[in-house]
N, C-alpha and C positions, 0 to 999 in steps of 0.2 A: 504493502501498500504506498503509495506518493503524495506526500504532502503537497509537494509541485512540480510543476514541469521542468523546471528552470530555475534553480538558486545562482545567484552573482555574490560572490562573496566580496564585499568593499564596494564602497560606492562613489570609484573613481570617474575619471572622464571615461575608461573603456567602458566600462563594464553600466555608466548611466546610457552611453548611444546605444549601447546592444538593448536595454531595455526599450527606451525609446523606440529606436526600429522597428524592434517584434510585438512594441503595442501598435505599431499600423501595420504590421503584414503578417503577423500573427496572433491576432486576439483573442484567438481559440487558446492559447497555452498561459497556462498561471504561473507568475512569474515572480518572484520575491528579491528585492537586494538587501543584501544584510551588511549594514554601514555600525562599527565600532563608534565614528564621531553622532552630533545630535544636531547634523544635518547632514547631506550628501554631496559630494563633488571639494569637501574640506575647502581650504579656502588657496585660491590658486587663478591664474589667470593664463588658459590660453590661447593662443593668436597662431591664425596661419594664412599664406599667402592664399589669393584666389585661385592661382593656378595649382596649391598644390593637392586639389581637387578636382574633382570632374561637377561641370554645373548640375547634374542633380544634385549631387550630395551638396554644392554649396547652397540651391534653393532650399536644402533638409537645413542646413545646420543656420543661415543665416538667420530664421528666428529669434534660435537661442542665444544669438551675438549680441554684447554689451556695446559694441561699436561696428559698422562699418565704414571702408576710408574707400578711394579709386586711388587712391596713391599711397606713395612715401619716400623718407630722406634719409641720406644717409649724407656724414660728414667728416672729413678727414682734412688733415692741418692742410695740405694743397688744395683741394676742392670740396664741394657739394653737390652732390647730386639728386635727382627729381625723379622718380621712377612714376609708371603710371601701371605699376602691378597695384591689384587692388587686395587690400588687407581687414582682416576679422579679430575679431575680439572676442572671446566666450569667456563668464565669469563665472564662480561656485553657486553664485546666488539666483543666476538667471538659470543654468543647469538644473540648482536644484530645484527653481519654481518646476523648469519645464519638463522633469522627468517627476514628479511627483503628479503631476496634474496629466499624465499619462495613462495615470491605469496599476501601474505594478505594483504589488505590495510590499512596503518598504521598513524595516526592523531595524530603527536607530538604538542608539549607545548600546548596541548591541557586538560584544565581543565573540570572534571564531576562534574555536581550545582547538579543534583540529578537522580536517577534512579528505574526504576519496572522493572516489567519481559517483559516489552513489548517496552522496548527505552531509552535512555538517554537525560535527558537536559544537552545542555553542558553549559561551564560559558560563558554569553553573549544573551545567551534564545534561540539559536538553539536547534532545536529536531529530533535525529534519532532512526529510528523504525526498531525491527527485532524480531522474536518470540524467537530467543533464544539471553538472557542476562544473562552475567557470569560478577560478580564482584571480583576481585582479585589486588584490591590495598592494601593490604597488615593487616596486625594483628591490628586489632582497640583496642575498651573498652573490656574489661572483666571483667563485675562488678562482685563480690564473689568468683573471681576466686582465689587461695592461690598457688602464686609463689616464686620462688626463681630465680637469672638474669645469664644468662651468656652471659660475655661480654666482649669487644674485643675490641684493637686497633692495628692497624699494618701499616708495611712499606716497601712497596715493595722497593727493591736497589738493585743498579746494583753494583760489586762489584771490586777494584782493580786488581783480581788474583780470578782464582777458587776456591770455594768454599768445595769444595770436597765432597759435601751430593751426594750419591747416588737416594738416596728415601726420601719421605717426613719425618719430626719428626714432629710425632701426638701431640705427648705430650712432653717435658721436663721439667720436673719437679724439676730439682737440680737447683733454685731457691730459692730467699728467700719468701714462702708463706707469702703472703699481699692479706687483702679483701678476707678473703677465701681460696678457693682451685686455687692458679694460677699453670697457665703452660705458656708456650712458642712454640705456631706452628709454623713448617716452610715446605716450599715449594718451592723445587730447579723448578726453569723453565729451566734455561739452565744454563750451570758450571760459570757464572758468574753474574746469577740474580737469587733471590730469593724472595718470602714473608714473612715477621716475626711479628707473630701475638701473644701478650701480651694476654694472656686470665685468666679469671676469672669465678667460681660458686660463686657468692658474695652474699648477701644479700638486695644491693639496686643496683639501673640501673646507677647510675652515671660512667662516664665517661670522668677522666680530660685527653685530649690527648697532652697537655702540660707534665705532668706526666709519663702517661705511652709511649708517645714516646720518652722522654729521656730513661724509664725502656729497649725500645726495642732497642736504639742506642748502652745502656750498655753489652743487650747479645752481639748483634753483637760484639762487641769490644771483648769482654768475651772470643770470638769462634775464638778470633787471626784474623777477617774480617776485611777490609780493603773498608768504603764503596767513591765510585765515586760518586754518585750523589744517591739521592731518586728520586724515577719515579712516585711513586702513595701513597697515604693514604686511610687506609679503616678504619671503625668504625663499633659496632652495639651493641644490643642488645637481646636476647635472652631469650622467658620463659622458662624457669623448671618449670613443671606442679608440686606444691605438692597435690592437690587437687580441685576436682570441677567436673562439669560436661559439655559434648560437648554442652548443650544448652545455658551457658554462655559464649562462644564464638560465637555458630550460633544457633539464639532459633528456636523452633521449628515453624514450622504450620502458617509462614507468608506469608499467600495466596498474589500471587500475584507479590511476589517481583523475584527479578534479582538469580540467583544461585549464590556459590560461590566457589573461589576454593585459593589455596596457603594454607596461612597461616592463612586468615580469617576463610574459610571452619576447623579449627582446624585441617587439614592434615601438622603432623610433628611428627618427635621421641622427647618424652616428656621428656628426658634425656640428648640426644647431642645436640637438635634444629635442626637436617640435616631434609629438607623438601626435596629436591630433590628427592630420589627416590621417597616417594607420590605424588612429580605432576607428576613424570613418569607413575604412576597408574590412576592417575585421567586424564594423557593426552588419554591413551591409553582405559582407559571406554569408555569415551565422543566419541570419534573414534568408537566406537564400537553398539553404542545406532542407532538403524534404524530410531526415528525423533527426528530430533532435536529441543528443544521447551526447556523453562526457567524454568517449570515444571519434563520435564523429567529430565534434567540434573540434577537439585535442586534434586533431588529422589535420582539419580546413586551418586551424591557425598555427601549425606548426608547421604546414606546409608554405602559409605565407610568411609567416617572418624566416623561415629559413631563403626564400627567394628574396626577399628584403635583404637580411643580411648578405648573402650573395652578390649582389647588387651594388652592396657598395663596400666593398673591397676596397676601390680605388679611396672613398672618402677616408677611410682606414688609414692608407697612405698617405693622403693629406695633412689626417690630424698628425701621425708621425714626422713629417714633415713641419708643423704647425708647434709642437713641443720638442722635439727633441734636436732637430735640426737649426730653429729658429733660438735669436738667443736679443735681449731686449727689444728694443724698437722694432727688431726685424716682424714680430709678430702683426705688428701692425702694420709694416707697409707690404706685409702677405695681402691682408684684407682692399687695403688703400689699392695696390692693385688690382686684384680681382676685380673691385664694383667698378672699375673702368671696363671692363668685358660689355658684351652685349645684355642685353637688358633680358634678350630670351634666353642666353644663356646663363646669366643669374636665376631666373626663374628655371630651370631646369634643376639646376643644382638645388633649390628648398626645394622640389620636389620630387630630388632623388631617383632623377630622372634623366639623367647626363646621356650624351650621345660619345661617340668615339669621337668625333673631330671636336665636342666640347673640352675631352680628357686630355687631347692634345692642345687644344687652345688657351688651356689652363695654364700648364706648364710650359708651354713656348715663351722663346726670346731670353731677355734676361733675367735672370728668377732673385726677389728679394734674399733670398739667403745662400751662404755658399754651396755651391755644385758638389763641395767635397764633404760636409757636415750631411748635405742630401742625400747624396749616395749611401753613407752609414745610416742613413736612419729608415734605411729600404727594410729591412730584415729585422725582426722582433729581437729588442736589448734587454738584457739586462738588467738595464737602467730607468727603464719605462714603470712611470708610477703603477699600482697594485693597487685593486677596490678591494676596500676593506670595509665588510658587512655593508648594513644599510645603509643607504643614499637618502639622507632625510631629504624630504620635501618630493619626494621622484612618487607619481600616481600613474 
């Protein structure tokens, strides 16, 4: 006897999108989302480019968005560039509202003690059963995987006067280069409110919120903006994969285990950390399956994850150039050179869909790093940082 048809363990982005997709595609199914927090989605911001997803996926996701823009900007010491690529942002509160209204049963403030492919045992001993169990509780340990880190701390603020930004600033690198490659990221939600994040491609995962908070406020002041109040804080650490296999994230052939979703399944962009486009594809794939059980979903999502992992071998090479071959300000010059490339190539980069000619174009010409050090970064190196346990803020 089953309590539900589908159990989604964890109320993060991927499982929320799965629940929303199933509510429309398979309204006959009894779905439950089990979340340890007091609302779905945690406290996160997820963004994506319009070209990262299909037109149908964009139409599905746009109503969930906190904001939708028709362009974006980057800033480097030598130039500024506007790109006409659309950009969208979804926040936890809108995700929670959307999924809560979609119809799945939701169990909040409920922790999972253990699970397998047939059900979940909750803290306290209660057991719930379903033929399909999907574990989306975020990225856990990754033994053997070589990684760097993208880490950030942001403040959402209400200003005393309009900020004047019409589009997001995806990278403002005209700041001191501290702790690796550093840039500020700005999302203008209304004429007087915006999210400002201090972001680093760093060798270490440490986030000192006091220090980074002061740097954010210093940046805001340098733009001539005056803060009326801080409405929200956000921090996170994302993996930048240098070398390793999917099996280090999602072990193969674990008979009888639950399926995996989101970052826990290895479905994310290994340079940028963007996970929403991958989560949307996974939700579409699950909704298209005939029979939903842990084995069929696990097989479908692992195949999706393996394909994504294999297609990103070039991105892992670029990541080694960034973290191992480059030194000091060279990291900024890598991105400064990259953003001079054609917009269509930049769009394919973010979509993790580079063509062979794109890969040659990115490295062709005079590289901003030493050729000797770049060649030395090609094989895995013992000096590469190693993942240590769970990464905070990854879901």
